[in-house]
Every structure is written in C-alpha cells, then in structure tokens.
N, C-alpha and C positions, 0 to 999 in steps of 0.2 A: 441435227449428230447426236450435242452434248445428251438431250437426255435418253436416245439408246444409249450410249456409252456409260450415261448415270443407272441407268437399269442394269447392263451389262457385271459392272464394277459392282451392282450390288447382289447380285447373283452371286459371282463368284466369291463375296466375302460371307453369303449364306452359306452355301456350299461349304468352305471351308470351314464355317464353325459350326457344320451339325454335322463334322468328319472331328469333329472332337469330340464327340460324347457316341455312346452304347446302346444297343436297347435289349431289355432282358424280358420276357415276352413267358406264355404255357399258361399251363391249362391247373386249375385248383378243383377236387373230388371230395366225396363224402364217402371215406373207406367204411365206414360202418353202414352206409344207401348204396351197396354193389357199386364203389367208385363212381354212382351219377356226378353231373358235375355241379359243381358247390356255387349259386350264383349271390354275390354281394358278401364277397367275404371283403377283410381288407387286406393290402399289402401294402410293405411299407419299409423304406432304406431308412433303417435305423441310423440316427444321430445326423438327419435332413430332413427338410420338407419334402419331398419325394414320396409320395405314396398316390395309392388308386385304389379302387372295388373292382373283384370280376364282374364282368357282365354276363348276361342270361344264359350261356353259356359256360359259362366257371373261366373266359377269358378274362386272361392281364394285360399289361404292356405298361412301362416302365421306362422313362428315358432319363440318363444319366451321366454324367460326366467319366471321362476315366480313371479308374479308382478301384481300390480293394471296400468292400461293404458287406454290412449282415443283412440280408434281407428277412424281413420276418415275417410267417403269414398267420390272420390270427380270423378269429369268428366264435359268434358271444356263443359261449356254451363248448367250443371247441379247444383241444390244446393248442396251443400258439405253437409255431414250429420256426427255428431259427437256421437261416441256411447261409457260408459264405460265400459268395461271390466275387468275380473278378471281370469286371467291366475295361472293353477294350475299344478305341475308335472307330467307328463306324463298323462295327460286329451286333451281330444278335444272337442273342443267349439265349436260348428256350430249356427254361427251365419250370418241371411241370410238378406236383406234389400234391399225396391224397390228405388232407387232416381227419382227424379221428376224436370224437370226444375222451376215449378210452378212460381214464378216474377221471377227470373233470367233469363238476355239474357243478348250473348254474345256481340251484337251491335244492333245497330237501324233498320238491315235489317231483322234478326233470330228472328221470332215470337216468344211467348212468348209459353209454351210446346211445343217443338223443337221436330221433329222425327229424330229416327235417322238419315235418311239417309241423312238429311239435313246436315248434322257433316261430315267434314275431313277421322275422323279415321273411323268412319262407314263407308263410302264408299270405303278408301282404303281396308277394312274386306273383303266388300263386292266383289273388284276388286281381293282379295287375292285368295278367295274360287271360285270363279265364272271356271268355265269350258268354255264361251265363253271371247275373249281377247276381252274385253271391256276399256274403261274409265269412270269416271262419275266427274261433278264439284257438290257440295252443295250449296247453300245459303248461310252456316258458311265461306266458301268460298271465294265467287263471295263478300261478305262485305267486308270480307278484301281486297279482291284488290279493293275495290268503282266500281264495275260492275255492272250498271243498267241497261244494254240492255241484250238478248240471245245473237244477233251474235256476242259482246263482249266479255260475259261468254264464248264460245267454244275457242276461241284465245288463252283463257288463259294455252288451252291440246297442247299439241306436236303434231309437223306435221301442225296447222292450221291458214291460216291466213283468215284474211276481205277484201273484193277489198276495195281500199281508195272512199270516196263517195259513197259508197253504206252499206246495209244491207249481200249483197250474203261474203261468205265463200268458200276457197281453202282449200279443206283437201288432206296433200298432195300434192301437185302441180294441183289437178285437179279442175275444179272451177263447176260450178251451174250447165253442166247437166250431172255431175258425183255422184253427191250428193243427197239424200231424207231429207223428215224433218216430224215428225211426233212427236203425241202429245198423252200423254198417249197409245202410239204402234199403236193410228189409222192416218191412213194419212192426211193432211193436205193443201189446194190451195196454189196458188200464187196468191199478190194482183200485180202485174206485168205481162204487157201480153209480155213483151220480157223474162221472167224468169219462169225456172221449181219449185222453192223453195222461198217460202217466202218469205222475210225483215224482218229477224230476229231483227234487229234494234227494230222493232214494239211491242214485246216483254219484258213486263218490266220481271224485276227481284223478286217483290214480290208477282210476282204468282206461281213462279218455288219452287217446292221441292227440286229436283235434278236435273242434265240434265246428261245423259246417251249416248256419243257419240262409236258409232260401226263403227270402220276401218276394222273388217273383218266380212265375208261376213256368215250366220247361214242361213236356212231355212226356218227360221218362218219370214225372213224379205221378203220382195218383191224386184223382183230379178232386177227390173232399180235401179244401185249398182254397182260402185264400187273405190268413191273415201271414203266416208262413209255414215253416217245414223246419225242425231242428231233426239235426241226421249226427248223432253220434256213433264218432267211428272209436274204434276199440285201439289200443297198443298191438302192433305188430312190430316184436320185436328182432333186433337183428343185431350183433354185434358178438365184443368178448360176454364171457360169462360174469354174473354177478351174482349179487344176496343183499340185498337190505331190508334193513329191520328199522321203523317208526315205534315211538312212543309218545303219548301227549295227556294232557290234562285241561280241565274247561271247566271255567264256572260260568255262572251268570248272575249277576250282583242281586236282578229280584231273587232270585232262589235260595243265594245265602242267604239274603235280609230275613226268608221265614224262620220264626222259630221255632214252628214245626211243621217241617215237609213230609208230609202223612201220606198216602196213601193207602187201595184194600191191598188186605192181605192176599196171600194164596200164588202170587205169579212170580216168575222165578227173575233176573234179572239176566239172562239173555238172549230174552223176547222168544220160549220156544214154545212156553207153555200154548197146554191144549184145552182146551172146554169145550164140553158138551150139554145137550140139553140133560138132565139128571131124570134118574128112572121115576116112576109115576108120578110124574112133576102135580098134576091136577089133585093128584089124591094123595102123597105124601109131601110135606116138606125137607127136601131134600139138597136143600140149595148151599151152592158154598157161603161163609163166613162174612160178616160186610162189620169186622174189623178192621180197621186202622195200623200201618207198622211205619216206622221212624225211619227218615231216606237222610244219609248227608249227602245234601247236593254236590257232588265235588265228578263232573264227569272224566274219565278216563280212556284211550282208544290205543290201541295196537293194532300192530301193519305188519305182513313181511312179501315181500315178494322176488322175484329173482328170474333169472332166463340165460339163457346159452344159445349157441348157434353151434351147429358141425355140418362141413364141409360131405357130398354124395359125391362121390364123381368127381369131374371135372367142372362140374359147370350147376349142380345139384350142390342145396342147401337146405340143412332141415333146422329149425327152430322154435324156440320153448320160452314160455312167457306165464308164469303165474304167481298172482297173488292174493294173498288174502287180508278180512281184515275186520277188526271188532271197535264201534262204539259207541259210547251211549251219551246223554242228553238230560240237560235238566232247567227246564224254564220254568220263568211264575210270568203271571201278570197280575198287577199288583194297578192299585190305587183306583179301580175300574167302574165302572156305571153303566147300565144298561135299562133299554124300555123297550118292548114288545106291543104289537097291536093299538098304533097308535092311529087316532082318529085326526080328521084335516083342524081341528081346533090346535093339536097337540095333545091331547089327553092320551095317557096309555092305560091299556088294562095290565101290564108289567110292569112296576115303574120300582129296579131296585136299584138305591143309593150305595149299595157294596157288590162286585164281582169281581168272583177273582179263580183261577185257573194255576193246578199244579201240574205239570208235565213230567214224566219220563219217558225217554226214547231210545231206543235202542237197533242197528242198521250191522246186516251178519253180510257178508259180502265176499265172493270167490268166482272168480275168472281163470281159469285156463286156457294160453292160444297155440295152436299147435299149426306153422307155417312150413309149408313143402314147396321148394322153388326146387323145382321138376328139371328142367333148365334155363334157359336165357326166353323161351318164350312159354314155357307154363307155369303157372302157379295153381297152390289150391291150401286155403288153410279150414281149421274149425275154431269154432270158438263159444267156448261153455260159459254162460255169466247163472252165477245166482244170488239172490237179495232176499235177505229173511228181514224184513220190518219190523218193529212193535211199538204200540204209544200206549202210553196207562197214565190215565189224569183224571184228576178232583173236579169239578165245576162244582162254585156254591154262587148262589143269587140269591139275596135279602133284600127285600123290602116288602110292597105293595103289591096285594095277586086278587085281585078282582075278584070277589066272592069265595074266596080263600081267607084272604088277608088284610082286611081293607084295612085297618087298622096301620097297616107299615110291618105288621108282623108276621110275617113269611118267610119261610126258607127254603131254597131248591136243590138239592145238592144230586148231582149225578157222577155215577164213578164209571168207565168206560176203558175199555180193552179194547185195541185192535193189533189183529195179526198177519200180514202177507209175507204172501212168499212170492219170490220170480225167477223162473226156467224158463233161459234165451238158448236155446241151443241153434248155430248155422254154420255152414257151408259153405267157401265161397271158389270161387276158381275162375282163373282169367286164362285164356289161350290166345297166343298172335298166331295169325295165319298168313305166314309171309309177311311184306313191306306194307301190305296194304288191308288186310283185318285184323281183326279183334274179334273172342268172346268174352261176354263177361258174363258168369251166372251167378245165382247163390238156392239156397233153400232153406230156411227156417222152420221152425216146429219151438213155440212159447205156451206157456203155461201159469197162468196167476189161479194161485189157492188163496184168499182173504178169508176173515171171518170178524164178527165182529162178537164173540162168545161171551152174554152174562156180563150187560149192560146193564146197571143198578141206576134209578131214578125215584126222589122221595119225595114228596111235597110236606115242609112244617109250616104248623100255626104255632108262634109263642105266645103263650099264658102266661096269669101272672104264677102258678107251680109249676110249668114248662111246656117243654114240645109237646103237639098230638097231632099226630100222623093225618094229613089232609081225606076227607073222605067225599068231596064231593063227585070228583068223577072215577069210574071203576081205573083208569089209566096213568091216573096220578103219580101208583106209586106200584114201580111194574120191574120185570127182567126177562131183558131183551136178547134174543140168541140167534146170527147173521150170517148167512153161508153166503161165497160167490166162485165160483170157477168156470174160468173161462181158458180154453184151449184157441192156440189160433195154425195153422200152415199155410205158409206165404213161398212165393218161388215169383222169381226176377229172372229175365235172360231177355240181350241184347245182343245185336251183330250192328259193327260200323264196318264198313268202304268206302276208303278214301280212293277217290279220283281228280281226274286235272292234273296230272302231275307239269312244276314249272321246270323253268331254267335252272331253279337251284337243288332241285333235287326233293321239293317239299309238295305237297298236295293241297291245293285250293278248296277242293271239296271233301266233305265227309257225310255218309249217310247212313240213319240208325236208324235197326227196324228192332222190336222188342213186342214182350208180351209181360207184364205181372198180374200178378193172382195170388187173391188170396181167402180163405175160407176160416169162418169165424164163428164159436158157437162159447154162447154164455148160458149156464144157471144159477139163478139166484132164490133163495128161499129163506125167510126172514119169521121168527115165532114170538110173538110178546106176549107175558102171565102178568097178569093184572095182581096185582093182587090190596084185596080190601079189609080196613076193617069193619067187619059185621056190626050191625045198629048194637047200639048198649056196649060196645067197646071201641066207638072214636072218640070218645075222650080221653082214652087213655093216655096215661103220662109217660114218655117213651127218651134216654136217650140218645138222640142221634147218635153219637159216638159210639153208640153200641146196639145197636139194632138188634143185633142179635139174643137180647132179652121180651123181646117181642115177639122176633118172627122166626118160630124154633119147632119143631110137633107138636109139644106137647100145648100151646099155645092156638097148632093148630088142630089139634085136634078133641080140642075144648070150643072151637069152630070160633072162636076171639078175630078170625080172617078167612076169606076166603079166597080161591084161585083158580081163575077161567084166563082163557086164551077170547081173541076178538070173535070166534067164531058160537063159544059158549062155553058151561063149563064141563066136567069128567060127566053129566046128564048127556048132554048132544053127541052123535056119535064120532061125530067127523072134527070135535076139536081142537086135538091135535096135530089136525092137517094144517101146515106151515103155509104161511101167505107166499105164494111163489110167482117170481116174469123166467119168462125163456126168450133169448132171441136167438136167429141165427144171420149171418148175415155171408155173401159170395158175391165177389168181384172180380170178374174178366175183363182185362183191357190189351189193347194191342194199342202201340204208337209206332210213327214215323218221323222220323227230324230230318232237315235234311239244313248240312252246313255249309256256305260256299263262302270263301274269304276275295272280298272285289278291293286288292291293294289293300287300302287303307278300313277297306270297312270291310264287316265279317258277318252274316243274318246267322239266324238259323228261324228256319220254318216248322212247325212242329203241327201237326193233327193227332189225337188218344181219342181213342174211341173203348167207353166203357158200360160194361150190363151189371147195373145194381139189382140185389136183390136180395132186401131185409125182414124177416118173420120174425113177430111178437106172439107170445100169447102168455098168458096170468093166468092164477087163481088166485082171487084176493076178496076178503070182506066185501071192498067197495065197491068191484065189477063183476065178481062172482067168476064164471068160468069164461074167458076170451082170447082173441086173436086177431089179428092186423097185418097184414103184408104191406109195402111198398119198394114197389121196382119202376127200374128207370133205365135207361138207355142214353149215354150223356154223348157228344162230338164235340171236342174239346179245342178249337185252334188257339194258337200260340205263337207267338211270333218275337224275339231276341236280335235285338240289334247292335253293335257296335265301332263305336267309327274310331280310330288313335288319330288322336288330335297331332299329337308325338310319341315320343319315345315314353314321356311322362305323363300325359295325359289321356283320359279314354274317354266319352262321350256314350252313354248306355241307353236303350229303349226295350221297353218291353210291355207288351200286351199279348190279355190269355183272356178267357174262359174254363172259369169250375164251377161248381159246386156245394152246398153244404148242407149232408144229413143231421136228420135226428139224431138221436144217443136212444139203446135201446130204454134205458131208464125212463127217459121223456117220454113214453111213445104207452108205455106199461101202465095200467089202470092200478099203480102200483102208491102207497101211503107212505110217505117217509118223517116221521115227527125229530125235530130238535127242539130245544128249550125254547128259543126264540121265532120257530117257524116252521111251517107245516109245509112237508112237497107233495104234488100226485099228479103223474102224468096223463096225457093227452095223445090219444089215439087216435087220431085225427091231425097231427104236427106231420108237416109234408115240409122234403125239401126244400134250401135257396137254390136261385141263380145266382152268379156273380162276372160282373166284367170289373177288368181288372187294366190300370193305365203304371208304369213307373218308367220315370226322365231322369237318369245320373252325370255328372257331372265328375270324375274322380283324376286325383295329383298324386303322383307317388315325386318327392324332390328329392327324397331320399332312399337308401333301402330299407329303411325305420320310421319312416314319416310318410303320413297320408294327410291329405284334404280330399272332401269330396261332398257335395251338396245333392240332396234326393227330391223330385217332388212326384209325388202318388196320387192316386187318386182309385175310388172303388166305386161300382152301383150293384147293389144289393136288391134283388128284386125276392119277397116274399124275406123279410130275415126272419127270424126267432130272437124271444125274449126270453126272459122269467118275469111272468107277471100278477099280481094279487090278482082275482080270480074275486067274484062275487060268492061266496061261502056262510057259512056260519060259524067258520073258522079263522077264515080272511086266506082260504089255502094261498099256495102259491105254486103256478103250473108253469107246461110251458108252450109259448104262441107264437104263430105268425100273427105279426102287433099290423102288420100291414103290407100294402104292393111296394115300396120302396123303402129303399135306407141307402145315404151316399157318407163315404165319405175321404177327406183332402188333407193334404201335409205337407209339412218337406221337415228332412231331414239334413243336419252339417255333421261332420265328423274331422277333426284336427287329433292329428298325430306329429308331435314335434320333441324336437330332441333339441332340448336352451343353451343347455353349454354343457362342450365336451373339453377335460381340462389334462386332457394328456393326448398328446398323439396315438396312442396302441385304446385308448377306449376304455382307461383303465379304471377312468372314473368320470361319470356322464349324469347330467340333469336332462331327466326329459316328463311331457306333459301328453295327455290326450283327456279328450271332451269332443262327446257326441252328445247332440239334443235334439229332437224332434217335437214338430209344434201338427195339434191336429187337430180338423175341425170334422165334426161327426152331424150328421142329421136324419131321422126320420121319420118316418107314418107311422102315426097313429090312428086306427080305427076299427072304432068299437064292434059298428055295422059290420065290418068284413068276418072278425069272431067269434059274436051271434051267428050268424047265418052258417062258419064254414063249422062250428064247435058247437056240442053240447055245453060249451059254460057259458056265461055271462061277463064281460070285462064296464067298465065305466072309466076310461079312460082320465086321467084329470087334466093332462096337455093333450092334444093335437099332434104335436111333435118333440119328439127327446133325443138327445145324442145316445146312442150306444152305451149298454150298457160296458164300462169298462175301461170307457174313454179316457182319458186324461189328454187337457192341451196341451199340455207340456210336460216333455220328460227330461232326466238330463243326466250325464253321468261324465264327472270328472276325475282325474289323479294325476297325482305328482310323485314321482319316482326318481331316487336317488341312489344309483349302482357304483360303489369302492371297490376295487381289486386290486391286492397285493399278494405277497408272498412269495413271487416267480407268480400269476395266478392261482395261486392253491388255495387261497383263501380268500372269501370276498364279503360283505354285505351289500341287500338290497332296500331298501324301506321307500313305502308306498303314503300319502296317504289319499283315500277316496272317499268318493261322495256321488250320492244317491239323491235324485231327488225327481215325486214325481206329483203334478198337480190334482186338482178337485177330482173324482171321475165316478159317475152312475154303478151305483150299486143293481138296484130295480127303481122298474119307473111303476109311477106312484098312478092311484088310483082312485075311483069316489072321493075325491075333489083331497086327497092325501099328497103328499108334492113324492119326488123321489129319493129314494135311499142316495145316498150321497157316501163316500170317503174322503175325507178330507186329505186336503194335500199335506205330508212332510216329508223330510229327510232323513239321509241314515250319512253317518260321515264314519268310518274306518281305518285304523292303522297298523297297518302290516311291514314285519321287519324278518326278514329270510336271510341266516348268514349261515358261510360255509365255512367253517374253522378250522378246521384241518383237511386236507387231502379224504379224510372220511369219514368226518365227520359234521354235521349239522344242523339246527339250531335254528326255532323258529316262534315266532310271537304275533299274538294275531288280536286285536281289540277290535270289535265292530258295536255299532249302536252307538258309540262314544257320545252325542247329543241328549239319547235318551227321550226323543219328542212323545209327546201322547196320540195315542191312535184313536182319530175320533171317526165316527158315523153319523150322520144328522139324515132326519128328515127334511127335506125343502118344501115348510108349507109358507102357505101365502103371506101369515103369520109372525111367519120367523122360522127359525131352524131349529130344531128339537133334535138336541143330545140322545141318538140314543144306543150308543154303544161308546165306548170311553178307557183305556185300559194305556199301563207303556210297560212294554217289556224288559228293560235293563240293558245293562251292557252285558257284553258278552267280552271274558281273556282268557287266551289258550295257550298254552304252551305248548312244543313239541320238540322230539329227538328223535335225529336218526343218524345210524352208522350200516357203512361201507362196507363190506369184506371185499 
C-alpha cells in the first residue's frame, strides 16, 4: 500500500513539474535548395544550456521553463537567424524557419548560396543514409585543406594516393588501369595516350560541388572497375545572383632559387601555341629556333564566376552558373640524380650525377551550367566544360652514358611542350512519375585534342675544346611531333520503381533497370625526325645554348648533318608517313538492381551484362601494318548489404565481380621513347577478371564526426603489369604476368571535433585522420608469358607486390575555426600531412630487382579568412618538409638509387571579392 502511494505521489509531482515547462518545435529548411529539409543544424536558446540539433528530416524539439527567450538557428556556411519566443507552461509552440547562405560564406572557395552537398556535414549524412558504400568530399572540405585540383582532392580520402609527378591516382594500391573517372555519372576520356584516365590535376575544384569515390562496385557502374570510380559532380547553382572575382600568386622555392630559369623560345604564356611539322622537313631545315628565353618564375591566377536563378511560373526555376579561370605554375626539380639500364650488379649504362627539370604549366578553364526545373517532377540541365592545359619543360641529365660519354662527360637535354584541350558536353534529365517511379537519363559527347609539337632532344659529349653532338645513333638528336584525337559518345538511362508500401507510407522495395552505352574512337600519330651529323662533322664544337649556329639551312645545304625519319630519308617514298595507331571501343550494357529493406537490413542485389568490343590497328616501323580485336561478354553480379546497428552505426558488406580492360596504347605495336626508358605495346595482352569483397563498420557520433573501419580483399585473374622484356634496349611492355594475384587490407577513418570553445560553434578545433594497410601478392610466370606472347621475360622473383601498392597510406589534418563580428568574419587554419610507404614502380627481370618508389611524407599549411562580408584572403604553403623523392632498384647486392630529386615548397596567396 505504501509503495503504491509513493508511486502515485511521484507521478503527481512529476506531472506538476513538467507542466512548468513548455516545448518549442518545428522544421528547418534550406531556402537555397528549394526548401529541402536541413538536418544537423544547431538550435539554441541564447544565454542557456538548452540546445539541440535537427534530425534527418530537419525536425527539432526543445523543452524549456516558462519565460522569454531568443532562439538561434545556425548551420556552418549559412547565416544565423535569431527569433524572440515566449514559452508558456504546458504549451507547445511550433516555429519553423528557412536558413540561407545569402552573403555569408565560409571561405574563398565555397561560393555564396552554397548547397548542402558542398558541406562536410551534409556529405556525412548522405554517406550514413546511402545503401552503397561510398565516400565523398565537398568544396567546403577541399577549401579547408587548401586543395585546388581533383587529383589532390581524392587523396584526402582513405586508401588513395597520387603518383608523384602526375595526376594519376592509386586506389587501394591499384593504379590507372584498375580505376575509372566519370563526371555527373557519364564517362570522360583521357588526355594521355598512355593512360586510361584523365589527369585529374587539370580539374580545378572551382567547378566542383563534390567528388564521390566508389570503392565498392554496384551494377550501375561500368564493369571495367577494380580499384575505384571517381565521379566529379559539377556545380549546380541555386539561389540569388552573385559575381565573384579571384586573383592569386604562387612561388616555388626551387624555381625562384634558379639563377637562370630558361625555357625554349617560341611559345606563348597562355598555353595555346600550335605547332606542326614544317614544310619540306626532309629537304629543308625549317624547324623552329632552339634559342632559350628567361622567365621570372612567379605564378599568377585569375578567376571569375557568377550565377543567378529566375522563377518561371509557379513551380519552375531557371538557374545559370558560369566560371572562367586562368592560372600558371612554375616548378623545378633540384639536387637530382638518375640512372638507367641498371643490371643486377648495380652497374648502369646511364649514370647521371646531375639531373634537373624546369617546368612551366598553364590551365585555362571555362564552364557553363544551365539548369531548368520545369516543375516539382521534372528537371533538365546542360553542362559544357572546356579545359586547355599546357606544359613546357626542360630536362637536363649530366654524367656517364655508355659508348657516348664513358668519362662521365655527357649531357642530355630535352625540350618538351604538350598541349591538351578537353571539351565535355552533357545533357542530364530527371523525371518523377507519381510517387513510385523516377526516370534518370544523360547523354554526353566529349572531345580530346592533344599534341606534343616539336619535342627536341640533343645529346652532347664535353671535350677539352667544348661540346660535341653525339653521332653514335641517329635518334640521339631529334625533333618529335605527336597528335592525339579522341571522341566519345555516351548515354545513361535508368528507371526506378518502388513497391511494397508500409504503414508509415514509405516503400520497402525498389527495382532499378537501366542501360549504359559508350562509343569511343582514338586516332594517334607521331613522326620523329632524326638529325645526325655527317661523317667529317662529328667533332664539330657547338654551343648547347645556341644550337641555331649549327642547325641551320646553310649547314644543311653544305651536308653537315642529315635528316631522316625511322622510315628513311627523302629518297624513301613513304618516309613522311607517320607512325600511327587507332582504336575503337564499344560497350553496351544493361543492368537490373533490386533493393529491399528488411527492417534494419537493406540489401541490393544487382546483375549487369556487358558486350565489349575493342579494335586496335597500327602502322609503325616496328610492326608494319597490323590490327587486333578483343571481344568480351561479361556477366557481373553484385551484392551490397547495409545493417543499421542503431541510429548512429552501420555495418556494410559488398561482393562483386568485375573486369579490367587493356588500353589502346598497350595493345598497339607502337614504340614510345623517354630519356630513361622505352615502352612498346603488346597485341597479345588481354583482360583480367576481378572478384571483390568489402566489409565496413561506421559510426557517426555527431553530425560532423565519423569513425569507420573497413576490411577489403580482391582476387584478380590474369593481372596485367609493366615489365622489362628481353630485348636489345631493355624495353618495357605490358604483360599478363601470371594466373592470379590478390590484394587484402584494412582502412580506418576518424573525424572528431576536439574542442568547441563556445556554444555557438564560433570557435572550434577539429581533427581528421585516415589510414590504410595493404598486402598484395601476385604470381609471376615466365612460361605463361613466353607461351602467350611473342615476348620473352625472365622474372627475377616468382612473386611480387602489385605495382603502385603501398603497404601504408596516411592522411591527417588539424583545423581551427574562429568566427567573429556577428559571423561576418572568420579564419580557418589547417595543418595537413600525407604519407605513403614504399611501393613497386616496375617488376624486376633478368636478375634485376624491382623498381621501388621510396616512402615520403608531405606537410601543408592552409589559412583561409573572410575579412569582411565581401572580401576573402587565403594563404597556402605546400610540401613544407621538402623531402627527397627517391626511386631505387632493389637488387640482391643492395638498393641502387636510380632517381632522386627535391620538389621544393610552394607558397601561394589568393584574394577574392564578392559583389
């Protein structure tokens, strides 16, 4: 009886106490995103400890004692709103508001009226709710980490590194051939004849809304996949009109320290110089001058962007966004050494104790986006992106060259100019059909136009009286002209249908059927003019800095040197026929995915069928005229499962089968000569089949925090590698090196807000770290190679790691955010560190060890500030540690350093103004 009386008294007391409080509830929306709900926003009663965050549907609820308050709504990157409110005992007040970014912005990269998916919290929410296993990085995080291009951006996610000196990425230790690149879900071509993927460095983050990285295969992705797919989502503007101007400057410590930063004359500073083979190139000397020009190695940049939206009718909206920019860059490799053709005893045929490279690069980017929201159910958009890049460089190698400069008195100089233009055009559409169905479609037409006009190489031997041009081999001194043209038509279409509606009004199931198609064609041609001193003129003393005194029309008329291609001199009828190869590739695919939610378990079962045809033809001095065809029909099952342990934790599983195709250049009998190596194609190369497994646990403690652990494994049949084949010049070719290979590893990622110095999120310290450990192994089978191809190999080892595979990858960053002046001013400072351990560059043969890129780390400092409502300032310092970049040949007698240099630190300053 006493117990019952006690419980009744407690209940009455609790009820009386609760009625002294009231409730404030409501929904927050994003007015810049068509009033979509805004999850993870902050709600605070100022001057109290009463606060909360909106849930996934933008809803919030606060309980407070009766009284008068100021309620504050805030979200990073949006203007805060403060509203007076009176709370009465026992009453519920509904207060819903819309937040917008208006003139507020976090930093100089995130444009005003920023949409959700540029923000770290929104992308984490998307990652949490998605069934697929994916990672994304938005423009807010890119700016905070001082990232200016897509290649560097993706390396800020776990398990991904970038190859030094290029924009090529490695995903979980798997290089270019195992990865793919898309933009808005549609494929984009490569600007490099040797690569499958476009150099991601040419994509400025100014055009990016966010970047999605899929490391787990699903049926809507092309099956040529084993490492990952990088999908670049272009900016889609929503909001009020704006206009922004950016200017900047940059210096590299190595470049600025050069006493004479000299490059070849005759090229404009904007990267649009066009050169072609001169008239009568075998009977007259009409080639451009080899004089050099001094540069002041201080880089600059300029950009302008703007956008505006217009209401059309009661539901429609027409949005425009455009951006144009130009930037250049000076860099230098210093304190360098290099070796080539090193045998198993560590003896090199080329041993350079002084290696250097000066480089000038440009990037001109223009993008326009037009989006038309017809009504709430239909939307169509058009994207057009043009990027022109150029690279002008001078490489010099001084030292020992067997049979040419046996006393270590040799000099190789190579001038190079590369120009590439990419034009991407896309039309994308989305239509909702009732509450059950949705149709997504897209069409793209892309063009790559690349050229390497008039590459120049000269080899000298220094004697007591001066420099002499080498005349041992005709190609020692040459002029080289290369052209690449590729176009691709691609289309996507998918139809979603939801089924099995539950009592809450949601659908448990969804079926997606779709089609993907791409038709790609490539044409490539190159001509090399070998210029050799004739008998009696081989000892002529020349000035390396003024070769025009020797290479001119008078000396050619006098017979002091001759000109011939690999096909012959002017007496050979087809001497001017270029070395060519062409490629045509067609892929047609159909897929069906079934998604079903079983309470806390959601599963997606997919099946994709692809018909692949790849044709390659060539006309070269090595293989004459030839062609080859690869055809494949692939059936690719996949299974993705997500189990919601609770509202903050997920457990995920991914299983799939995929394949890996060889590239055009790898299968064409075409020879490409670099200073330190020669590469030749292999018509007998064929595809690999890949089996993939992923298991992931993830936890989202707060809206901007993440903890995740992933285990993964891949089993690859008939893996492809770059291998030195048995030949007179130790050429490198592309080979199916064994029957199998496998990769296994683990990734961890942790994002944490360490300190929140006030309740308004105006000052906080956060940190992020991701790391991955990788184990790879593959069979090396010389008998297989010798029986399947016309090439002979002699592997040094019977097993090897995969090329590009680092055992350990690490990214870490620490960020302090400080805001003042009623949120009109802020400062974000970040320290970021990246590290990768040793990785195999090429597999060793003939008792020579593997070529290994040695481990190094890079430290960056980034400071971005909004000084006033309209003015922003940025300072970025990269590669502050300036480590030596080393490549060794790991022989049994010890490591031989075959390449070493330093890049120097780069300091950049940027300024932007918002109208």
